[in-house]
N, C-alpha and C positions, 0 to 999 in steps of 0.2 A: 699395416699400421700396428704398432706394438701396444701392449697393454697399458703402459704408462701414459701414452698419448690419449688412448680411449678414456682413461680415468680422468685426465686433465680436461678433455672436451666435455665429458659428462658432468664433471664438477662445475665447470664454468657455466654451462647451459642451464643445468637444473638449479644451481644456486642463484644464478642471475634471474631465471624465470620466477623463482620463489620470491626474491626481493622485489621484482617488478610487480607481481600480483599483490604482494603486501603493500607496496607503494600505492597501487591503484585503489586498494581498499581504504588506506588511510586518507588519501586525497578525497575520495568520495565521501567518507564519513565526516571529515573535517568541513567540507563544503556544505554538506547537509546540515550540520550543527550550526553553521554560521547563517545559512540562508534558508533553513527549513520552513519557516512560516511563509516566506515569500514564494518558495517553490510550491507549497500547498495552494496558495492563491493562484499561482500560475497554472497549475493543473486544473484548478477550478474554472479557468478561462476556456477549457476544452468544451466548447458548446457545439451545437450542430453546424456552426460555421467551420467548414473544412480548413480554411486558411488559418484561423485562430488556433484550431486544434493542432494543426501541423506546426505552427510557430511555437506553441507551448511545448510540444514534444521535443523540438529541436533545441530550445533554450535550456529546458530542464536537463536533458541528456548531456548537453555540452558542459553543464555545471557539475553534474554528479559523475560524469565520465563513464557511463555504462548504459548501453541500450538494453542489456539484459535486466538490470535493476528496474529501468523504466517499464519494460514490458511485463515484468513480474508484478510491479505495482499495479499496472493496468488490469491484469488478471484479478488481483485482489479487489480493486475498485469495482469492476463489473460484477464480481462474485458477491460483493456487498450491496449491489443494486444502486450505487450512487453514480454510475456512469453507464451510458448506453454503448452498444456495439459500434454504432456509427462514430461516436465521439472517440472511442478507443482506437479505431482504425486510423483516424486522422492523427492522433498522437503518435501511433506506431510509425507512421510515415515520417513524421518530424524527427522521431528518435533515430531513425536510420541515417538522417543527415547529421544530427547532433553527435552521434558516436564516431563520426569520421574526424572529429577534432583531435581525438587521441592520436590518430595517425600523423597529423600535422605536428603535434607536440613531439612525437617520437622522431620525426624527420629533422627536427632542429639539431644542429651539430654542436650540442652543448653537453654531451654525455660526460665530458671531463669535469664539468662543474657539479655533477651529481653528488659526489662525496662532500664537498664544502657546503652545499645547500643542506644536505642531510645533517651534517655536523652542527651548523648554526641553528637550524630550526629544531633539531633534537634537543639541544641545550635549552632553547627558549621554551620548548614544550615541557621539559622536566622541571624548570625552575620558576616559570611565571605563575602567578596566582589568579590573574584575570582570566575568566573562563573563555571569553570571546577570543582573546589573544592566544590562548592555549590551543583552541581549535584551529585558528588560522595557522599557527605553527605546525599543527598536525597535518594540515593540508599541504603546506610547503615541504614538510618532512616526506610526505608521500611523493611529491614531485621529485625530490632528491633521490628517493629510492627507485623511482621509475628510471631516471637517467643512469644511476649507478648500476642498476640491474641490466640495463641495455649495454653498458660498457663491459660488464662481466660476460654477457652472452656473446658480444662481439669478439672479445679476446678468446673465448672458448671455442668459437666456430672458425676462427682464422686458420687453424691447421687443416681444415677440411678442403680449403681451396687448393692445397697441394697434394691431396690424397687422390690418386688415380682410381682407386677402387670405389671411393664414394662418388666421384664424378661420373664414373661408368655406370654405377647403380642409379644415380639420380637422372642420368640422361634418358632413362626409360620414361620419365615423367615430363619430358619437354613437350610443350603444346605445339608440335609441328603438324599434327593432324587432329581430326575430330576426336579420335580415341585418346590421343595424348592430352587434349584439353580436358576431356572427361576425367582422365586419371588425375590430373593436377587438381581439378575442382574437388574430386572425391577425397584426395589426401587432405586438402585444406579444410573440408567439412568435417572429416573424421577427427583430425587433431583438435579442431576448435570444439567439437562436441565433447571430447575427453577433458580438455582444459577448462571448458565453459567460460571462455573469455576471448572474444574476437580481438580485443585490444592486445592481448598477449601474443596471439598467433600472427597478427599483423606486424607486431614489433619483431617477432622472430623472422618473419618473411623479409622485412626491411633489413634486418641484420645480415641474413644470408645473402641478400642482394648486394649490400654495401661491402661485404667481404669478397665478393666475386664468385661465390659458390653457385648462385643461380642467376639467370638473366632476367631482364625486365619482363619479357613475355611470360616466363614461368611464374614470376612474382604476381603478375596481374591475374593469372589463372588461379593461383593459390588463394589470393584475396577474394576472388569470386566464391570459391568454396567456403571460405571462412565466413562469408555473409550468410550462408545456409547453416553452418555449424552453430552459430550464435543463437539460433532459434531453439536449440534443445533446452535451454534454461527455462524459457517461458512454457515450453511444452511440459516439462517435468512439473512446473508449478501448477499447471492446470489439472493435474491428476487429482481426482477427488473433489474438484470444484464444480460449480453449477454449469449447466449446459451453455449458458451465455458466456461464462468465463472461458470455457473450452474453445468457443468460437474465436475469442480474442487471440489465444495462443495459436490456433490454426490459421488465423488471418496473417499472423507474423510469418508462419512457415510458408503459407501459400504465396504471399507477396515475394518472398526471397526466392523460392523455388521457381516460380514463373519467370521472375526477372533474370535469374542466373541461367535458366534454360534458354531464354532468348539470346542472352549474351554468348552462350556457348555456340549457338547456331551461327552467329554473326561475328565470331571471335576475331577472325582475320581482319574484317572491316573495322572492328572496334580497336584493334591494335594500330591499324593504319591511321585512324582518327587521333589516337593518343600520340603517335609519333609525329603527326602533322602539327598537333597543338603544342607539343613539348619538345624543347631542344635537347639534343643528346648531351649537351654540356651541363644541363641541369642535374643537380644531385639526384641519384637514383631513388633515394628515400622520398624526396619531394615528388618525384614522378609517380611513385607507388601511391603516396597519399592523395595525389590528384586523381589517379584512376579510381581509388576507393570512393572519393567524394563524388566524382562524375557519375559513377554507377548508381549511387544512392539518390542523387538528384534526378537521374533518369527514371528511377523507380517511382519517386514522388510524382513527377510529371505524368507518368503512365497511369498510376493508380488513384491519384487524388480525384480526377474527374470520374473515375469508375468506382467510387466509394460505395454508392448505393447498390449497383449490380454485384459488387464483391460481397456486401452484407447479405444480399438475397441468395447468393451462391452458398455462403456459409450456413444460412438457415436451412438450405436443402441438404448440405453435406452433414450437418450436425443438427438433426431435427429435435424438437422439444420432446421431453419424456412424456409418456401418457399420464403419469401421475404428477401431482404438484410437488416440486422440490422444496425441501426444508433447508433453509440457509442457516448456517451457524457462524458465529463470529470466529470460532477457533479455526475455521478454514483460512483465516488471514494470518495466523501467527508465523507460519513458515515464510510466507511471501513478503511480509513487512517487518520481519525481525531485524533485518539489517538497515531498515530505514525508519527509525523511531519517530522522526519528524512527521512522516506520513502515517505511521501506525497509530499515533496518538489521536489523529483526526478520525480514523476509522472507529476506534473505541468511543470517541465522543459522539459520533453519529449513532452508534448503538444505544448510548445513554439517552439521547434525544428520543429514540424509538421507545425506550422504556417509559419515558414521560408520557408519550402519546398513548401507550398501552394502559397505564393506570387511569388516564383521563377517560378512555373508552370504557374501562371497567366501571367507573363511577356512573357513566351515562346508562349503562346496562342495568346497574343496580337500581337506579331510580325507576326505570321502566318496570322492573320486576316487583319492587316493593309497592308501587302504586297500582299494579294490576290485581284485580280480584281473582283471576285465574292463574294457575301455574303455567310458566313457559319453560318447559324443560330444556328445549334447545338453547335458549338464551342463558339458562342457568349453567349448562355445560360449557358455554362460551366463556363465562366468567371464570369458572374453575380451570378451564384449559389455558386461559390467558395468564392466570396466576402461576401455573406450572411453567409456561413459556418464560415469564419474567424471572422465575427462579433459575432456569437454565441460562438465560442471558447474563444474569448477575455472575453465575459461576464461570461462564466463558470469558466475561470481561476481566474477572480476577485472574484467571489463568493466562489470558493474553497479555495483560499488563505486567504480570509477574515474570513471564518469559522475556518480555521486551526489556524490563528494567535490569534483568540479570544477563542480558545478551552482551554487554560490554560497555562501550563508550556512549553514554546517554547524556545529552545536555541538561543542565540544571533546570531550565524552564520546562523541559519535557517531563522530568521527574516530578516537578511540582504539579503539573497538570495531571499526571498519572495518579498521584495521591488523591487529588481532588476527585478525579473520576471514580476511583475505588470507593470513596465514601458516598458519592452520589448514587452509584449503582446499588450499594447496600441499602440506602434510604428508599430508593424507588421500589426495591424488592420488598422492603418492610411495608410500604404503602399497599402494595398488591396483596400482602397477607391480611391486612386489616380490611381491605375491600372484600376479600373472600370470607372473612369472619362475619362481616355485616350480613352477607347473603345467607350464611349458615344459620345465623340467629333468626333471620326472617323465615327461613324454612322450618326452623324449630317451632316458631310461633304458629305457623300454618298447620303443622302436624298436631299441635295441641288444641287448635281451635280458638286460641286467644286472639284478641285484637286490642290495639291501642285506642285510647280515647281520641275523639276528633281533634281536640286542641293539641294533643300529643303528636298526632300525625302531621298537623300543620307545622308545629315547631320543628319536627324532625326533617320535614321537606325543606323548610327555610335554612336549617343548618346544613343540609346536604348541598343545596344550591350555593351557599356561601363557600363551602369547602371546595366545590368544583371550580368556582371562580378563583379561589386562592391557588389551586393547583394549576389552573390555566396561566395565571400571572407568573408563577415559578417556572413553568415550562417555557414560556415565551422568553423569560430572562436567560434560561439555560441555552436555548437555541441561539439567542443573540449574543451569548457570552457577556451579558450585562453584569459587571461586577458591582454596580452601584445599586443593586436591587435590595440590599439588606435592610435599609431603613424602612422602605415601603413594606417589605415582607414582615418585619416585626410589628409594624402598626396594624397591618391587615390581620396578622396572626393574633394579635391581642383582641381584635374584634371577634374573631372566631371563638377564642377562649371565653370571653365574656358572654357571648351568645349561648355557648354550651352550659356555662354555670347558671345563667338565667333560666334556661329551659329545664335544667335539672331541678332547680328550686321550685319552678312552677309545677313540675311533675309531682314533687313531694307534697305540695300544697293541694293538688287535685286529689291525690290518693288518700289524703286525710279526710276529705269530704266524701269521696266515692271510692272505696277500696277496690283493688283489682287483684288478680291472682299473683302469687309470689313470682311465678315464672315470667309473667308479663312485666312485672316491676323490674326484675333483674335484667331482662333482655333490653328493656328501654334504656336503663342507665348504662348498660354495657355498650349499646349502640352509640349513645352520646359520647362515651369515652373513646370509642373507635374513631369517631370523626375528629376528636381532639388529637388523638395519636397521629392520624393522617396529617393534620396540620403541623404537628411537631416535627414529623419526619420531613415534610416539605420545607419547613423553616431551616432544618439542618442542611438541606440541599442548597438553599440560598446562602447559608454561612460558608459552606464548602466552596461555592462559586465565588464568593467574595474573598476567599483565602483565609477565613477565620477558623480557629480550632484545628 
């Protein structure tokens, strides 16, 4: 084979593969932008019901066209603590079926229409102003690129069917024996691990088969290996994640390795079954797509009833660490950077946790201020929680900043991100004022000063009212209730009037019965802290409602 031919083959294959992968990315991002909120709800259906979880995984993966993206998201969800290992296993099994849709798309003999589809949708993408239509055009542009990339790869590989050297070399990998099957599986796994896209390697396998370079049995063996290679993406995403998230990645690997190992042992019977079910007259690409789907359906049938034993095995293989693991939101940025529709939900869950955190701090503060004795352990909890909320706010800002700068982000996701940035800042400010109240109380204790009985009563009433106000705001945030603003303002006005009335009553009391300057300053500052907490909570309601 001369140098010019090698260059032509390399150009066609590499260029076609690059266009194919870019098309898959555009198709996935376009579909996520169009159906992101629905996909989030669908993933939320992944309950402990194994069939619902499996169905959700299959549908979501068939829409976003990537089992790797789905499993990477699952690692992120489990790492964030919003999905259990059992639920994730069910979704993984469904994703294995959903990813076979790509093979069926590739098997369609419409490659010649790739360039026209790409041209029309590309022009629509460039010149339309409507966001939803623009992302639909982006998805169709991805479809056109997939077909056009396939056509380029097919033309690039055609000279190989006449190359005696290549045919002689590739004959070493024919699955005529157990060793030959293992060789084919290994090649498929290795290439897929490097490319990190089973869709791409399945497409290459189909193209090789359609040009007559490899036979049907070799293609089936290569596809088996590609099922193993695709697990590398989830495995890499689990590095640095929590123990439970690692188990999700290992579950994906274990399911594929066990399934492929069994298929290798019964490969000749498996081929007999495929040849019995499929006519030789059927297009070879459709036969390969069928074998891919059949294998993954068999995996689901095998492991879905064994979900609990599989989870127990993973608990033994990946035991819990002896110390408590600290989870950080920033663990999610790499995994969900390419899926903003899902990433925005993760940061929202963290903001809800910030709301729960400040509510706990206020509860601890009341217990500390009403106690006659110091409770140093509880004091440390308050200050530690304030540090945690500082870190969470920083991580949310970094996460959303990376996500917004990652590329194509739908307008509604950008709007949500801006609201979340503001809410995270407001919750962090509330935690600062909670810590300030405790510091003032400790300062009073050290000086030996005490408030008057009427002052203590007023302070407790104001505290309870502010706690109730925070609870109302937190419930609205959790429910994403954008109609909360009217109630938030009216309840906030009550808090402000209470604070002013109690401050006026305090000044009237000290005219009759003077107190130390320190006690006076601390009392007024505490009242002001509660008002500031209310103000920041009202800002959260305004951000939720989309104001300012």
